[in-house]
N, C-alpha and C positions, 0 to 999 in steps of 0.2 A: 318643847311640848312634847309630851305624848299621847296617843289616843288611848281610848279606856280597853281594860283586859278584857277580852272576849274568853267564855269558856269552851274549849274544845275540846272536854271530857268525850263526848261520844266516840269523837272521830278518831280520838287519841286512843280507847281501849278495842277501836275497830282495827286498828293500826297493831296492837297488841296481839290480837288475835293473830291478825294474816300472817305476824312476823313468827309466833309460836306455832302454829301451824304448819306454815313454811319449814321453818327449821327441822321440826320434827318427819315432817314429809321425806325431807330429800337426806337428813340423815338416815334413815332407814333405808332409802333408795342407794345410797355412797355404798354402805355396807353389801347390799345384793351385789350391786353392779362391780364394785372392785374384786367379790368373790368369784363371781360367773367369769370376769376379765382374764383372772389367772388360769380358772380352768379349762376357759376356751381359748388361750393364748393369743386374746384380741386385745392389741395398742389401742384400737379404734373407742372399745369400752373403758379400759384403764386411762385412756386420756379423758373422755367423757365423765368419770370417776372423777379424777381429781379435780376437774373444773367444777362439779358440783360440790364437791367439798368447797373450793375456795369459794362456792356462793353459800354454802354454811355459815363459814366463816362471815363472808360478808355481811348477812343477813343478820347473824349476831349483833357484827359492830354496828348497823343502822340500827338496829331494836337499841343498843345500848346507849347512843348516841341520841335516840328519841327522848329515852327516860332521862337521860342527865338534862335534856334541854326543858324539861320541866318544872327542873329545880327552882325556886325564889331568887331572885337577885340577891347578892351577898355584900358586904363591905368591902371583901375580895376582889367578886364576878360582879359588878354591878350592873352588867346584862347578862346576869344569867350564865346556863352553859349551853346556849343553844348554837354558839357557833362549832361545837363538836361535833353536831351532826354534818359542818363542812369536813372537818379532819374525818369523820366516818365516809365519806364519799371519798374523797381522796384517797384514804388507805384504800380502799378496794379496789378503787381503779388501779392501783398500784399492786395491788396485790395478784390481781387476773393479768397484768401484764406477765408479773415473774410466771403462772402458772402457763402463758401462751409459750414462753422462752421453752419451759422445762417440753411440753409438749412436742413441739417442734424439734428440741434437738432429738427426741427420742424416737420420732418419728421418720428422722432421717436417717439412723441408725439402723432403725428397722429395714426400712427402703434397701438399706446395702446386703441386710441379712433378712430376706423375709421368712415368717415363722409362719406353719400351717394354721387356720383358724378355725374354730368349730362354728360355724358361719349361722346355724339353724337357732345356736345358743347366744349370740350374737346379737341376732334379730329380735328375739321375744323379749332380750333383756330393755334392749333399747326402745321399744315399745311402749314397755312398761314407765320407761324414762319422758316419753312423749306425754302421756299421761298424767305423770306426776309432774312436771315441771308446768304443764299445759293448765293445771288446777290452781298449782302456786302462783302463775303469773296472774291469774284472772283475779288472786287476791287482791292484787297490787292495780288490779287497773283503773279504776275509778279515780285515784288521787294522783296518778303519777306526773300530772302535769301542775300539780302545786306545790310538790315536793321533790328536792334532787335526790333525797335517801328514798322514797318511794318508787321515784324514777328508776333508779338504779339498780332496785330489788325486781322490778316488772321487765326492765331489760335484762337481767343476768338470765331470768327463767324463760324469758321469751327466748332469748336465745338459743338457751336450753335445748329447750322443746324444737327447735330448728335443727341444732346440732344433731340431737336421737333421731329424728326424721334422714336427717345425713347417715347417719350408720346404718339403720334400718337399709336405705339403698343401697350402702357397698356392701352389707350382707345378703342381699339379691345379686347385685351385680357378681357378685363371688359365686353364689350359686350356679348363673348360668354360664359363666364367663371361665372360672378358676383362676382367674387372677387375682393370689392374694396378696398384692401389692396394692391394692383397692384400699385394703385395709390403714396401712400407715399413711396414703394419699388423705384419706377422709380425714384424718389425724392433722396433717395439715391444711385442710379445708378447716375444721373446729378451729384451728389456731386464728387462720381469717377469720372469721364469722366472730372468733371473741375480741380479736382487735378492730372489727368494723364497730361492735356493740360498745365498747368498753370507751372509745377514743373519745367520743362527745361528752361523756361522764367524766374523764380525765380531764379534759379542756376546761368544762364549767367547774369542776371542783378545785382545778386551781385557780382559774379566774377569781373565784370566791373566796378564796383564803388570800389571797392579794387586796381584796376589799375593792374589787371592778365591779361595775355595776350590774346587776342582775342581768340577764340575758331578755326576761320577760319587760324589762324597764324601758324605756324609749325618753333618753336624757334630752332630745332637741322636743317634743312634746312639753316636755317639765318645764324646759326653758321658755318657750312660749308662753306658757300658763303664768307662771310669775311674773315673769315680764310686761305682763298685760292688765295685772290687778289692780285696781283703781288705788291713786295716792302712791305707786310704786314707780320711783325716778329710776334705778337701775337696782340690781341685786349681783352678791357677790359670795364670795368663800363656800359654792356649792358642792356639795359632796354626797353621794348616795352610793349605800352599799350593802351587801347584804349580811345583816344580823346571824342569820341562820340560814338552811337550807328553804326554810319558808318565809320569812321575814324579812324585811330592808327597813331600812333608815335613811332618814334623809337629813342634815343641816344646810342650813342655809341666813345670808344675810341679808334683810332687805331694807334698802335706801328710801326710805319715805320723809321729804321735807315739811311735812306737815306735822309731825312728830306721830307717838305711836298713837295707833289708831283705836287702841283699846282691846280685851282679849275677848269681845266678841266675834273680831274679825280675824285673830289669829287660832279662833278653834276653827273659825268655819274653815280657814286656808288648810287646818291638819285635818278635817273633816272630808275634803276635797280632797286632798292628797292621795287619801287615804281607799275614799270609793272611789275615783278617778284612773290612780296609777297602781293602786295596790301597796302603799308605802305606810307605813302601820306607824311607825316610830318618826314622829317631824320634830327637829327643833328648829324653832324659827327665831332670830335677833333682828329686831328692828331699830336701825342706824337712822339719824337724821341728816347725816351727809356733813356734819358741822367741817371745814375746813382746817379749822385750827386744834381738831382733835380725829386725824382722820384712823381709818381700821386699818393697823398692819396687816391683814390680810386681805387687802382689798383687789390686790391682783393673783389673776388666774395661777399663776406661777408660784405663789408662795400657798405653802401648807402648814 
């Protein structure tokens, strides 16, 4: 059985505005940063611009997945398209890793052949990046713990703000020391920051795409809850997986020798799974444990 459908329209409209504003701000900044990166011969600025462009693509993918997730279930897609948010998170993480490779390769080449940098230009443009990325990150601050897509957007923007700060520090360092190699070195630091902020997103999105139990769900607590239900002798065929980056599903067979307890009890179990454990889509099958008709899915090793 499934829990009732809840209307999240205000929250979704808030996400739409956040994505639209974030994309517009970052597109404008990418254009400015790229132009000044070329004019200033700054690899750090160009690296940061490339990263910001990947973030625009990431925001667009996440927004598209959010829109697709609202589509009603169909005969072909009986769960709807909510799982597209998982694919978007995975693609975003992989995209960032590709960007890291390009940044690191160019930085190493620039270390071998340093180029003079217009440091004041670098500093002022990077200061603009701090403002843009911080404002964008704040748009996703509130809901980052409830949606992997939103969390990915927040992490991208927060990391970018930190990266822009690093570029400013590199520019200041070059002014006082004259060490032009600080620019490509900061590019490598940027790459390390991207990897660090992206690794968790990549891990979680891969796990969800493989139907792993979402990180926020404690399987042992749920097993204890099910085994403690009145009239339940045992349970099996327990499966928990993410239907999307925000929704969790559960299926289980409850062995109740006394017979089916009635819809009121199964409805209560579904309500408690939703309220206590955040599982909004529970399917519960009741069996009596008749040895003449054993369940072929009783073993934990059978799927």
